[in-house]
C-alpha positions as CSV (number, residue, x, y, z in Angstrom):
1,M,61.1,191.7,53.9
2,N,63.4,189.0,55.2
3,I,61.7,186.6,57.7
4,I,64.0,184.4,59.7
5,Q,63.9,182.0,62.6
6,I,66.7,181.8,65.2
7,I,67.2,179.5,68.1
8,G,69.6,180.1,70.9
9,N,70.3,181.1,74.5
10,L,69.7,184.5,76.0
11,G,73.1,186.2,76.6
12,K,71.6,188.4,79.3
13,D,68.3,189.1,81.0
14,P,65.7,190.9,78.9
15,E,65.8,194.7,79.1
16,T,62.5,196.7,78.9
17,R,62.3,200.5,78.3
18,Y,59.7,202.9,77.0
19,T,59.9,205.3,74.0
20,P,59.2,209.0,74.7
21,S,55.7,208.4,73.3
22,G,55.2,205.6,75.9
23,Q,55.5,202.6,73.7
24,K,57.0,199.5,75.4
25,V,60.2,198.1,73.8
26,T,62.0,195.0,75.1
27,N,65.5,194.0,73.9
28,L,66.9,190.5,73.9
29,V,70.5,189.4,73.1
30,I,70.5,185.8,71.7
31,A,73.5,183.6,71.1
32,S,72.9,181.1,68.2
33,N,75.5,178.3,67.8
34,S,76.4,176.4,64.7
35,K,79.2,174.2,63.5
36,R,81.3,175.1,60.5
37,G,84.3,173.0,59.5
38,G,84.2,171.1,62.7
39,K,84.4,174.3,64.7
40,E,81.6,175.7,66.8
41,E,80.7,179.3,66.0
42,T,78.5,181.7,67.9
43,T,76.4,184.4,66.2
44,W,75.0,187.1,68.4
45,W,71.6,188.6,67.6
46,R,69.9,191.7,69.0
47,V,66.1,191.1,69.0
48,T,63.5,193.8,69.6
49,L,60.0,193.0,71.0
50,W,57.5,195.8,70.5
51,G,54.4,196.3,72.8
52,D,53.1,194.0,75.4
53,K,52.2,190.8,73.5
54,F,55.1,189.0,75.1
55,D,54.6,190.2,78.7
56,K,53.4,186.8,80.0
57,M,56.6,185.2,78.8
58,L,59.1,187.9,79.9
59,S,58.9,187.0,83.6
60,Y,60.1,183.4,82.7
61,L,63.0,184.6,80.5
62,K,66.5,185.0,82.0
63,K,70.1,184.8,81.0
64,G,70.7,181.3,79.6
65,S,67.0,180.6,78.6
66,F,66.7,178.6,75.4
67,V,64.3,180.4,73.0
68,M,63.2,180.5,69.3
69,C,62.3,183.8,67.6
70,I,60.6,184.3,64.3
71,G,60.6,187.8,62.8
72,E,61.9,190.3,60.3
73,M,65.7,190.6,59.9
74,H,67.1,194.0,59.5
75,R,70.0,194.9,57.2
76,P,73.3,193.8,58.8
77,E,75.5,196.6,60.0
78,I,79.3,196.5,59.8
79,F,81.3,198.3,62.5
80,T,84.9,198.3,63.9
81,N,85.4,197.0,67.4
82,R,87.8,198.3,70.0
83,E,90.6,196.0,68.6
84,G,90.1,197.5,65.2
85,Q,88.5,194.4,63.7
86,S,85.4,194.5,61.5
87,Q,82.3,193.0,63.1
88,V,78.8,192.5,61.9
89,S,75.8,193.5,63.9
90,L,72.7,191.3,63.3
91,E,69.2,192.5,64.4
92,M,65.6,191.4,64.1
93,T,62.2,192.4,65.2
94,A,60.3,189.5,66.7
95,E,56.8,188.6,65.7
96,A,56.7,185.3,67.5
97,L,58.7,184.0,70.5
98,R,58.8,180.4,71.7
99,F,60.2,178.5,74.7
100,V,62.1,175.5,73.5
101,P,61.4,172.6,75.9
102,G,64.3,170.3,76.9
103,R,67.0,173.0,77.0
104,S,65.4,175.7,79.1
105,D,68.5,177.0,80.9
106,R,72.2,176.4,81.7
107,K,71.4,173.5,84.1
108,D,70.5,171.4,81.0
109,Q,73.9,172.2,79.4
110,E,75.7,171.2,82.6
111,G,73.9,167.9,82.8
112,G,71.3,168.9,85.5
113,S,68.2,166.9,86.4
114,N,66.1,168.6,83.6
115,A,68.3,167.5,80.7
116,Q,66.7,165.2,78.2
117,S,68.4,162.1,76.9
118,G,68.7,161.6,73.2
119,H,65.9,159.1,73.4
120,E,63.1,161.3,74.7
121,P,60.8,163.0,72.3
122,V,61.1,166.8,72.1
123,Q,57.8,168.6,72.6
124,E,56.5,171.3,70.2
125,P,57.8,174.7,71.4
126,V,55.3,177.0,73.2
127,M,54.6,180.2,71.2
128,A,53.6,183.7,72.1
129,G,52.7,186.5,69.8
130,Q,50.0,186.8,67.2
131,G,52.0,187.8,64.1
132,H,51.2,187.0,60.5
133,F,53.6,184.1,60.4
134,E,52.4,180.5,60.1
135,D,53.3,177.9,62.7
136,S,56.3,175.8,61.6
137,A,54.4,172.6,62.5
138,D,51.7,173.5,59.9
139,L,54.3,174.1,57.2
140,G,55.5,170.5,57.4
141,A,52.0,169.1,56.8
142,E,51.7,171.3,53.6
143,E,55.1,170.1,52.3
144,E,54.1,166.5,52.6
145,S,51.1,166.9,50.3
146,L,53.1,168.5,47.5
147,P,53.3,166.3,44.3
148,F,57.1,167.0,43.7
């Protein structure tokens, strides 16, 4: 099992549907940005949320929302796009979903009134979902007590 954590902006509003057996499935598309060689690069993730454990959060999520997902990564799939170029499809099933304070929507990126300056402390993300993953804040305390 490959457990990962991604942080990024929603590329579109969440889409909810139901399987033929009646199980609820919500799909998110998340754009995660990183810098490589001085160039910014965007990686797109398809994230699946099963059941109703994230229902309270879903009404607050919209295109541009800044979120963190923790869950199981699926095997990457390679496909050929319309232009004939090879592309990689990255997917995960989320066990935990968090709001990331300080960059909640596109207003922050455009310098809106909610943007934090570099001097303000960033709050701990708010988490939903009761998976078997530990909170990342707890992991830091354990690492500090290690003798090496």
